[in-house]
N, C-alpha and C positions, 0 to 999 in steps of 0.2 A: 620790783614791785609785784609781777606777775606771779613769781615763785610764793610770795606771802598770801595770795589770794586762792592760788592752787591748795596750800597747805590748809588753810583756813577753810576752803571747800571740802576737802576729804576728810577733816576733822569733824565738821557737822554732819557729812553724810555718815560716817562710822558712828556716830551718836545717835542718830536717828536710827539706823540698822540696829545698834544694840539695843536701843529702849524698845522696839518693836518686838525684839524676840526676847524681852523680859517680861512677859505678861502674867499676872498673878492668877488669872483663871485659864488654866490649861485642861482641856477635854481629858477623860481617860484614855488611855492609850488605845483602847478598842476602838475609839471614835476617831482619832487623829485623822486617819487615813481615808475616811468614809467622804465621799462628795456626794451627799444627798440633799435633795429638795423635797418638801413635801408633794405629795400626789403620785410619788414614784414608787416602784416595786421596793419594799424592804427585804432586809437581810432573811426573813422569816417567810417571805412569798407573799407576805400582804401588803396593803398600802399604807404608806407614811401620809397620815393626815393632819399631822400637828409637828411644827418646829417652833420652840419657844426663842429659839435664835442664838441659845447658849447653854452649856452644862450645868446644872446644879442638881443636888440631890442624886446624883449619879444617871441623869438622863437628860436628853434634849428633844427627841422624838418619839411620838406616839405611832403605833403600827396597828392598823386593823387587822385582825384574822383573816384570812382567806375566806371566801364566801361560803366555800364547801364545809367548812367547820361549825357553821351556825348550827344552834340546836334550840331546843325548848325547854324550858323548866319553871319551877316554882321558885320564889326567892326564899322560901323557908322562915322559920322562927315566928310563925304567926303568933300574936299574942304576947310575943316577948320584944323586949328593947334590945337593940344592939348598939350600944354605946360608942359615940365619939366618930362615926362615920360622917364624911364631909361631902359638899355639893362640888367643890371646886376642880379645875383642871390640875392634876397631879396628885390627887386624893385616892383615885381608883384602887391601886396596888394596896394601898394601908386598909382601905374601906374592905377589900375582898379578904385579907387576913383578918381582920376583926370578924368578918361574916363568919368564916370557917372555923375559928375558934367557937364562935357563940354556937353554931350549929353541932359542932363536935361535942359541947357541954349537953345539948339537947338530943343528942343521939340521933339526930337527922341526917339523911343521906342523899344523895343525886339531887342537891340543890344547885341552882345556876352558880353561885360562887365557888362551891366545891369542885364542879365541873369545869369552869373557867381555870380554877387554880391547877387542876390535874391535867389540861390540856398539853399534848406536845404535837405541835406542829414543824415539821421540816428540821427537825432536831433542836427547836426552842421549846423550852417548857416554863418560861416565866410570864405566861400569860393571866390576864386578871379580867374582873367584870369592872366595865368602865363607871365612872362616877356620873351623876348627872350631867355636869357641863363637858367631861369628856364625851359622853354621848351625843350631846348637843352638838359639838364640833364634828362629829361623824355624820350626823345628819346634814349639816351645812354642807358637807362634802359628800354626800350620798350617791351622786349621779357618777363621781368619778371614782369613789372608793368602788362602788357596784355590788350587786347579788343583794340588796335589801329586798325585802318584802313589804307590803304595806302593812300598816298595822302598829301594834306595840312592841316596843324594846324595852328590856330591863336594864337599870343601873344598879350600881352598888351602893347608892346613897338610899339611907334608912330615912323613913318618913315618921312612921309612929310604930307603936307596938303591932299594928296590923296593916300597916301600908309601905310600900317602896316607892321611891321616884322611878317613873317610866315615861318614854316618849314615843308619840305616833310619829311614825316615820312616812305616813301619806300626807300630813299638814303641819307638823312639827311640834304640835302641843305637848306640853310636859305636864304632869300632874304627879298626884299619888294616888295609888290604886293596891287593891288587895294582895298581900304577900302569897296568898293562896292561890292566885290566877296563875296561868301557864303563859308565858311571855317568850319571845323569839330573844335569843341572846348573842351578840356578837363580841366576843372576847378582844382584848387589846392587850399590848405589851409596851413598856416603856424603855428606850436605849439611849 
């Protein structure tokens, strides 16, 4: 009788191990061996300020660029719509691509999305202008991410033909303001 219980126990144990190894949501191989938590230094030398808990759309973590890479710039495209940008976490990369495409059509240069898109930091060149909600996550973790100035930071979220979403890093206030004003920019990357 003891042999039967042992056989059943081993069979159940093997089934549990087998089921746990057959997950359908396996992260990309580049992330499999990383042991990362938020608010640690990321692969590009910035601080990881968001972990969505799983990999989807090719990313799990958001990393803020190192503070010495901050710059100031205009949003650009004043008087012109930039269709389809979004506010949500996970939309900054696509927003940046849309803005860069529109600025190219308008023959504008040296604007925030273009500069962010062209950044190369510590061998990583996948930076982008954060969406409104991604910028807010950085604000919420500003003391740990570090290096922020007081005043307004720019997002990649379009407001109107003349305005874009910005956030005040002194008090957290968000709003839309002129695309012609010069704001601080801290690029981010997703991986």
